[in-house]
Structures are given as C-alpha cells and as structure tokens.
mmCIF file of the N, C-alpha and C atoms, coordinates in Angstrom:
data_MODEL
# 
_entry.id   MODEL 
# 
loop_
_atom_site.group_PDB 
_atom_site.id 
_atom_site.type_symbol 
_atom_site.label_atom_id 
_atom_site.label_alt_id 
_atom_site.label_comp_id 
_atom_site.label_asym_id 
_atom_site.label_entity_id 
_atom_site.label_seq_id 
_atom_site.pdbx_PDB_ins_code 
_atom_site.Cartn_x 
_atom_site.Cartn_y 
_atom_site.Cartn_z 
_atom_site.occupancy 
_atom_site.B_iso_or_equiv 
_atom_site.pdbx_formal_charge 
_atom_site.auth_seq_id 
_atom_site.auth_comp_id 
_atom_site.auth_asym_id 
_atom_site.auth_atom_id 
_atom_site.pdbx_PDB_model_num 
ATOM 1   N N  . MET A 1 1  ? 26.940  8.233   -1.580  1.00 0.00 ? 1  MET A N  1 
ATOM 2   C CA . MET A 1 1  ? 27.915  7.720   -2.518  1.00 0.00 ? 1  MET A CA 1 
ATOM 3   C C  . MET A 1 1  ? 27.217  7.013   -3.680  1.00 0.00 ? 1  MET A C  1 
ATOM 4   N N  . MET A 1 2  ? 26.148  6.329   -3.356  1.00 0.00 ? 2  MET A N  1 
ATOM 5   C CA . MET A 1 2  ? 25.462  5.575   -4.402  1.00 0.00 ? 2  MET A CA 1 
ATOM 6   C C  . MET A 1 2  ? 24.890  6.517   -5.466  1.00 0.00 ? 2  MET A C  1 
ATOM 7   N N  . ALA A 1 3  ? 24.436  7.688   -5.058  1.00 0.00 ? 3  ALA A N  1 
ATOM 8   C CA . ALA A 1 3  ? 23.852  8.634   -6.007  1.00 0.00 ? 3  ALA A CA 1 
ATOM 9   C C  . ALA A 1 3  ? 24.871  9.128   -7.023  1.00 0.00 ? 3  ALA A C  1 
ATOM 10  N N  . PHE A 1 4  ? 26.142  9.110   -6.681  1.00 0.00 ? 4  PHE A N  1 
ATOM 11  C CA . PHE A 1 4  ? 27.181  9.596   -7.585  1.00 0.00 ? 4  PHE A CA 1 
ATOM 12  C C  . PHE A 1 4  ? 27.678  8.519   -8.549  1.00 0.00 ? 4  PHE A C  1 
ATOM 13  N N  . ASP A 1 5  ? 27.222  7.289   -8.394  1.00 0.00 ? 5  ASP A N  1 
ATOM 14  C CA . ASP A 1 5  ? 27.614  6.196   -9.284  1.00 0.00 ? 5  ASP A CA 1 
ATOM 15  C C  . ASP A 1 5  ? 26.695  6.208   -10.499 1.00 0.00 ? 5  ASP A C  1 
ATOM 16  N N  . TYR A 1 6  ? 26.994  7.112   -11.447 1.00 0.00 ? 6  TYR A N  1 
ATOM 17  C CA . TYR A 1 6  ? 26.161  7.280   -12.630 1.00 0.00 ? 6  TYR A CA 1 
ATOM 18  C C  . TYR A 1 6  ? 26.357  6.101   -13.559 1.00 0.00 ? 6  TYR A C  1 
ATOM 19  N N  . PRO A 1 7  ? 25.365  5.565   -14.215 1.00 0.00 ? 7  PRO A N  1 
ATOM 20  C CA . PRO A 1 7  ? 23.943  5.854   -14.198 1.00 0.00 ? 7  PRO A CA 1 
ATOM 21  C C  . PRO A 1 7  ? 23.158  4.972   -13.235 1.00 0.00 ? 7  PRO A C  1 
ATOM 22  N N  . ASN A 1 8  ? 23.690  3.826   -12.868 1.00 0.00 ? 8  ASN A N  1 
ATOM 23  C CA . ASN A 1 8  ? 22.897  2.879   -12.074 1.00 0.00 ? 8  ASN A CA 1 
ATOM 24  C C  . ASN A 1 8  ? 22.558  3.413   -10.691 1.00 0.00 ? 8  ASN A C  1 
ATOM 25  N N  . GLY A 1 9  ? 23.512  3.953   -10.000 1.00 0.00 ? 9  GLY A N  1 
ATOM 26  C CA . GLY A 1 9  ? 23.266  4.463   -8.655  1.00 0.00 ? 9  GLY A CA 1 
ATOM 27  C C  . GLY A 1 9  ? 22.309  5.638   -8.658  1.00 0.00 ? 9  GLY A C  1 
ATOM 28  N N  . THR A 1 10 ? 22.455  6.501   -9.659  1.00 0.00 ? 10 THR A N  1 
ATOM 29  C CA . THR A 1 10 ? 21.571  7.665   -9.758  1.00 0.00 ? 10 THR A CA 1 
ATOM 30  C C  . THR A 1 10 ? 20.126  7.226   -9.942  1.00 0.00 ? 10 THR A C  1 
ATOM 31  N N  . TRP A 1 11 ? 19.922  6.267   -10.829 1.00 0.00 ? 11 TRP A N  1 
ATOM 32  C CA . TRP A 1 11 ? 18.559  5.776   -11.059 1.00 0.00 ? 11 TRP A CA 1 
ATOM 33  C C  . TRP A 1 11 ? 18.007  5.061   -9.835  1.00 0.00 ? 11 TRP A C  1 
ATOM 34  N N  . THR A 1 12 ? 18.843  4.327   -9.153  1.00 0.00 ? 12 THR A N  1 
ATOM 35  C CA . THR A 1 12 ? 18.403  3.609   -7.956  1.00 0.00 ? 12 THR A CA 1 
ATOM 36  C C  . THR A 1 12 ? 17.935  4.577   -6.886  1.00 0.00 ? 12 THR A C  1 
ATOM 37  N N  . VAL A 1 13 ? 18.728  5.600   -6.627  1.00 0.00 ? 13 VAL A N  1 
ATOM 38  C CA . VAL A 1 13 ? 18.368  6.589   -5.608  1.00 0.00 ? 13 VAL A CA 1 
ATOM 39  C C  . VAL A 1 13 ? 17.150  7.396   -6.051  1.00 0.00 ? 13 VAL A C  1 
ATOM 40  N N  . ALA A 1 14 ? 17.045  7.684   -7.344  1.00 0.00 ? 14 ALA A N  1 
ATOM 41  C CA . ALA A 1 14 ? 15.921  8.477   -7.848  1.00 0.00 ? 14 ALA A CA 1 
ATOM 42  C C  . ALA A 1 14 ? 14.599  7.718   -7.762  1.00 0.00 ? 14 ALA A C  1 
ATOM 43  N N  . THR A 1 15 ? 14.632  6.394   -7.803  1.00 0.00 ? 15 THR A N  1 
ATOM 44  C CA . THR A 1 15 ? 13.382  5.628   -7.760  1.00 0.00 ? 15 THR A CA 1 
ATOM 45  C C  . THR A 1 15 ? 12.881  5.382   -6.342  1.00 0.00 ? 15 THR A C  1 
ATOM 46  N N  . ILE A 1 16 ? 13.686  5.657   -5.330  1.00 0.00 ? 16 ILE A N  1 
ATOM 47  C CA . ILE A 1 16 ? 13.253  5.421   -3.946  1.00 0.00 ? 16 ILE A CA 1 
ATOM 48  C C  . ILE A 1 16 ? 11.996  6.219   -3.596  1.00 0.00 ? 16 ILE A C  1 
ATOM 49  N N  . PRO A 1 17 ? 11.906  7.526   -3.899  1.00 0.00 ? 17 PRO A N  1 
ATOM 50  C CA . PRO A 1 17 ? 10.658  8.245   -3.592  1.00 0.00 ? 17 PRO A CA 1 
ATOM 51  C C  . PRO A 1 17 ? 9.453   7.703   -4.371  1.00 0.00 ? 17 PRO A C  1 
ATOM 52  N N  . VAL A 1 18 ? 9.691   7.273   -5.601  1.00 0.00 ? 18 VAL A N  1 
ATOM 53  C CA . VAL A 1 18 ? 8.594   6.709   -6.401  1.00 0.00 ? 18 VAL A CA 1 
ATOM 54  C C  . VAL A 1 18 ? 8.071   5.437   -5.741  1.00 0.00 ? 18 VAL A C  1 
ATOM 55  N N  . LEU A 1 19 ? 8.977   4.581   -5.312  1.00 0.00 ? 19 LEU A N  1 
ATOM 56  C CA . LEU A 1 19 ? 8.561   3.349   -4.637  1.00 0.00 ? 19 LEU A CA 1 
ATOM 57  C C  . LEU A 1 19 ? 7.851   3.645   -3.323  1.00 0.00 ? 19 LEU A C  1 
ATOM 58  N N  . ALA A 1 20 ? 8.318   4.652   -2.598  1.00 0.00 ? 20 ALA A N  1 
ATOM 59  C CA . ALA A 1 20 ? 7.669   5.017   -1.335  1.00 0.00 ? 20 ALA A CA 1 
ATOM 60  C C  . ALA A 1 20 ? 6.239   5.487   -1.578  1.00 0.00 ? 20 ALA A C  1 
ATOM 61  N N  . ILE A 1 21 ? 6.035   6.281   -2.613  1.00 0.00 ? 21 ILE A N  1 
ATOM 62  C CA . ILE A 1 21 ? 4.685   6.762   -2.937  1.00 0.00 ? 21 ILE A CA 1 
ATOM 63  C C  . ILE A 1 21 ? 3.785   5.593   -3.329  1.00 0.00 ? 21 ILE A C  1 
ATOM 64  N N  . LEU A 1 22 ? 4.310   4.676   -4.135  1.00 0.00 ? 22 LEU A N  1 
ATOM 65  C CA . LEU A 1 22 ? 3.510   3.512   -4.534  1.00 0.00 ? 22 LEU A CA 1 
ATOM 66  C C  . LEU A 1 22 ? 3.147   2.640   -3.336  1.00 0.00 ? 22 LEU A C  1 
ATOM 67  N N  . LEU A 1 23 ? 4.079   2.473   -2.414  1.00 0.00 ? 23 LEU A N  1 
ATOM 68  C CA . LEU A 1 23 ? 3.783   1.700   -1.206  1.00 0.00 ? 23 LEU A CA 1 
ATOM 69  C C  . LEU A 1 23 ? 2.704   2.378   -0.365  1.00 0.00 ? 23 LEU A C  1 
ATOM 70  N N  . LEU A 1 24 ? 2.773   3.693   -0.240  1.00 0.00 ? 24 LEU A N  1 
ATOM 71  C CA . LEU A 1 24 ? 1.750   4.416   0.523   1.00 0.00 ? 24 LEU A CA 1 
ATOM 72  C C  . LEU A 1 24 ? 0.378   4.298   -0.132  1.00 0.00 ? 24 LEU A C  1 
ATOM 73  N N  . LEU A 1 25 ? 0.332   4.437   -1.450  1.00 0.00 ? 25 LEU A N  1 
ATOM 74  C CA . LEU A 1 25 ? -0.946  4.299   -2.152  1.00 0.00 ? 25 LEU A CA 1 
ATOM 75  C C  . LEU A 1 25 ? -1.523  2.899   -1.969  1.00 0.00 ? 25 LEU A C  1 
ATOM 76  N N  . GLY A 1 26 ? -0.686  1.897   -2.055  1.00 0.00 ? 26 GLY A N  1 
ATOM 77  C CA . GLY A 1 26 ? -1.145  0.528   -1.840  1.00 0.00 ? 26 GLY A CA 1 
ATOM 78  C C  . GLY A 1 26 ? -1.631  0.304   -0.425  1.00 0.00 ? 26 GLY A C  1 
ATOM 79  N N  . TRP A 1 27 ? -0.942  0.890   0.530   1.00 0.00 ? 27 TRP A N  1 
ATOM 80  C CA . TRP A 1 27 ? -1.332  0.740   1.931   1.00 0.00 ? 27 TRP A CA 1 
ATOM 81  C C  . TRP A 1 27 ? -2.699  1.372   2.182   1.00 0.00 ? 27 TRP A C  1 
ATOM 82  N N  . PHE A 1 28 ? -2.907  2.583   1.662   1.00 0.00 ? 28 PHE A N  1 
ATOM 83  C CA . PHE A 1 28 ? -4.209  3.226   1.845   1.00 0.00 ? 28 PHE A CA 1 
ATOM 84  C C  . PHE A 1 28 ? -5.304  2.455   1.117   1.00 0.00 ? 28 PHE A C  1 
ATOM 85  N N  . GLY A 1 29 ? -5.003  1.932   -0.067  1.00 0.00 ? 29 GLY A N  1 
ATOM 86  C CA . GLY A 1 29 ? -5.981  1.130   -0.792  1.00 0.00 ? 29 GLY A CA 1 
ATOM 87  C C  . GLY A 1 29 ? -6.335  -0.142  -0.049  1.00 0.00 ? 29 GLY A C  1 
ATOM 88  N N  . LEU A 1 30 ? -5.347  -0.790  0.532   1.00 0.00 ? 30 LEU A N  1 
ATOM 89  C CA . LEU A 1 30 ? -5.596  -2.008  1.292   1.00 0.00 ? 30 LEU A CA 1 
ATOM 90  C C  . LEU A 1 30 ? -6.375  -1.713  2.560   1.00 0.00 ? 30 LEU A C  1 
ATOM 91  N N  . ARG A 1 31 ? -6.058  -0.587  3.194   1.00 0.00 ? 31 ARG A N  1 
ATOM 92  C CA . ARG A 1 31 ? -6.772  -0.208  4.412   1.00 0.00 ? 31 ARG A CA 1 
ATOM 93  C C  . ARG A 1 31 ? -8.255  0.014   4.121   1.00 0.00 ? 31 ARG A C  1 
ATOM 94  N N  . LYS A 1 32 ? -8.541  0.660   2.998   1.00 0.00 ? 32 LYS A N  1 
ATOM 95  C CA . LYS A 1 32 ? -9.938  0.904   2.616   1.00 0.00 ? 32 LYS A CA 1 
ATOM 96  C C  . LYS A 1 32 ? -10.654 -0.425  2.350   1.00 0.00 ? 32 LYS A C  1 
ATOM 97  N N  . ARG A 1 33 ? -9.994  -1.314  1.634   1.00 0.00 ? 33 ARG A N  1 
ATOM 98  C CA . ARG A 1 33 ? -10.604 -2.609  1.317   1.00 0.00 ? 33 ARG A CA 1 
ATOM 99  C C  . ARG A 1 33 ? -10.791 -3.447  2.576   1.00 0.00 ? 33 ARG A C  1 
ATOM 100 N N  . ALA A 1 34 ? -9.847  -3.393  3.502   1.00 0.00 ? 34 ALA A N  1 
ATOM 101 C CA . ALA A 1 34 ? -9.960  -4.151  4.748   1.00 0.00 ? 34 ALA A CA 1 
ATOM 102 C C  . ALA A 1 34 ? -11.144 -3.662  5.572   1.00 0.00 ? 34 ALA A C  1 
ATOM 103 N N  . ALA A 1 35 ? -11.392 -2.355  5.574   1.00 0.00 ? 35 ALA A N  1 
ATOM 104 C CA . ALA A 1 35 ? -12.540 -1.811  6.298   1.00 0.00 ? 35 ALA A CA 1 
ATOM 105 C C  . ALA A 1 35 ? -13.845 -2.296  5.665   1.00 0.00 ? 35 ALA A C  1 
ATOM 106 N N  . GLU A 1 36 ? -13.885 -2.349  4.332   1.00 0.00 ? 36 GLU A N  1 
ATOM 107 C CA . GLU A 1 36 ? -15.084 -2.838  3.650   1.00 0.00 ? 36 GLU A CA 1 
ATOM 108 C C  . GLU A 1 36 ? -15.338 -4.310  3.982   1.00 0.00 ? 36 GLU A C  1 
ATOM 109 N N  . VAL A 1 37 ? -14.301 -5.104  3.992   1.00 0.00 ? 37 VAL A N  1 
ATOM 110 C CA . VAL A 1 37 ? -14.440 -6.529  4.307   1.00 0.00 ? 37 VAL A CA 1 
ATOM 111 C C  . VAL A 1 37 ? -14.916 -6.706  5.738   1.00 0.00 ? 37 VAL A C  1 
ATOM 112 N N  . ARG A 1 38 ? -14.380 -5.911  6.655   1.00 0.00 ? 38 ARG A N  1 
ATOM 113 C CA . ARG A 1 38 ? -14.785 -6.005  8.061   1.00 0.00 ? 38 ARG A CA 1 
ATOM 114 C C  . ARG A 1 38 ? -16.270 -5.670  8.213   1.00 0.00 ? 38 ARG A C  1 
ATOM 115 N N  . LEU A 1 39 ? -16.746 -4.639  7.518   1.00 0.00 ? 39 LEU A N  1 
ATOM 116 C CA . LEU A 1 39 ? -18.165 -4.282  7.591   1.00 0.00 ? 39 LEU A CA 1 
ATOM 117 C C  . LEU A 1 39 ? -19.044 -5.389  7.010   1.00 0.00 ? 39 LEU A C  1 
ATOM 118 N N  . GLU A 1 40 ? -18.611 -5.973  5.893   1.00 0.00 ? 40 GLU A N  1 
ATOM 119 C CA . GLU A 1 40 ? -19.375 -7.072  5.300   1.00 0.00 ? 40 GLU A CA 1 
ATOM 120 C C  . GLU A 1 40 ? -19.422 -8.272  6.237   1.00 0.00 ? 40 GLU A C  1 
ATOM 121 N N  . GLN A 1 41 ? -18.323 -8.551  6.899   1.00 0.00 ? 41 GLN A N  1 
ATOM 122 C CA . GLN A 1 41 ? -18.270 -9.678  7.822   1.00 0.00 ? 41 GLN A CA 1 
ATOM 123 C C  . GLN A 1 41 ? -19.191 -9.443  9.016   1.00 0.00 ? 41 GLN A C  1 
ATOM 124 N N  . GLN A 1 42 ? -19.195 -8.237  9.554   1.00 0.00 ? 42 GLN A N  1 
ATOM 125 C CA . GLN A 1 42 ? -20.069 -7.925  10.680  1.00 0.00 ? 42 GLN A CA 1 
ATOM 126 C C  . GLN A 1 42 ? -21.532 -8.027  10.273  1.00 0.00 ? 42 GLN A C  1 
ATOM 127 N N  . ALA A 1 43 ? -21.864 -7.544  9.081   1.00 0.00 ? 43 ALA A N  1 
ATOM 128 C CA . ALA A 1 43 ? -23.242 -7.630  8.610   1.00 0.00 ? 43 ALA A CA 1 
ATOM 129 C C  . ALA A 1 43 ? -23.649 -9.088  8.428   1.00 0.00 ? 43 ALA A C  1 
ATOM 130 N N  . HIS A 1 44 ? -22.746 -9.897  7.920   1.00 0.00 ? 44 HIS A N  1 
ATOM 131 C CA . HIS A 1 44 ? -23.046 -11.317 7.721   1.00 0.00 ? 44 HIS A CA 1 
ATOM 132 C C  . HIS A 1 44 ? -23.242 -12.021 9.065   1.00 0.00 ? 44 HIS A C  1 
ATOM 133 N N  . GLU A 1 45 ? -22.410 -11.691 10.052  1.00 0.00 ? 45 GLU A N  1 
ATOM 134 C CA . GLU A 1 45 ? -22.543 -12.306 11.368  1.00 0.00 ? 45 GLU A CA 1 
ATOM 135 C C  . GLU A 1 45 ? -23.857 -11.904 12.033  1.00 0.00 ? 45 GLU A C  1 
ATOM 136 N N  . GLN A 1 46 ? -24.245 -10.646 11.900  1.00 0.00 ? 46 GLN A N  1 
ATOM 137 C CA . GLN A 1 46 ? -25.507 -10.190 12.492  1.00 0.00 ? 46 GLN A CA 1 
ATOM 138 C C  . GLN A 1 46 ? -26.691 -10.851 11.809  1.00 0.00 ? 46 GLN A C  1 
ATOM 139 N N  . GLN A 1 47 ? -26.596 -11.034 10.501  1.00 0.00 ? 47 GLN A N  1 
ATOM 140 C CA . GLN A 1 47 ? -27.689 -11.654 9.762   1.00 0.00 ? 47 GLN A CA 1 
ATOM 141 C C  . GLN A 1 47 ? -27.801 -13.141 10.110  1.00 0.00 ? 47 GLN A C  1 
ATOM 142 N N  . SER A 1 48 ? -26.686 -13.796 10.361  1.00 0.00 ? 48 SER A N  1 
ATOM 143 C CA . SER A 1 48 ? -26.741 -15.225 10.671  1.00 0.00 ? 48 SER A CA 1 
ATOM 144 C C  . SER A 1 48 ? -27.251 -15.477 12.088  1.00 0.00 ? 48 SER A C  1 
ATOM 145 N N  . LEU A 1 49 ? -27.185 -14.480 12.962  1.00 0.00 ? 49 LEU A N  1 
ATOM 146 C CA . LEU A 1 49 ? -27.690 -14.639 14.320  1.00 0.00 ? 49 LEU A CA 1 
ATOM 147 C C  . LEU A 1 49 ? -29.216 -14.560 14.381  1.00 0.00 ? 49 LEU A C  1 
ATOM 148 N N  . LYS A 1 50 ? -29.825 -13.983 13.375  1.00 0.00 ? 50 LYS A N  1 
ATOM 149 C CA . LYS A 1 50 ? -31.288 -13.820 13.375  1.00 0.00 ? 50 LYS A CA 1 
ATOM 150 C C  . LYS A 1 50 ? -31.995 -15.099 13.063  1.00 0.00 ? 50 LYS A C  1 
# 
C-alpha cells in the first residue's frame, strides 16, 4: 500500500534496496577493519611478551 502513495511512499519503498546495499557495504568494510585491528592487537601482545 505504501508503494502506491505517490510520491512519498513510492520514494520510500524505492530507497529500501539502496539502504540495504549501503548497510551491507558498511558491514563488510567494518568486518575487514575489525580483522585488521585484531591482527594488530595480537602482534602487539606477542611483542610485549618478549
């Protein structure tokens, strides 16, 4: 029903896939950065034990 409420509803429904794609891109970007931070932390912990 919301999609038929032109123009506001149409635009709202049309932006949902765009927002989903942006959220996925952010999630993958954060996952990559979190892995880098974890590796840096492990390297720092190993270096401090020496």
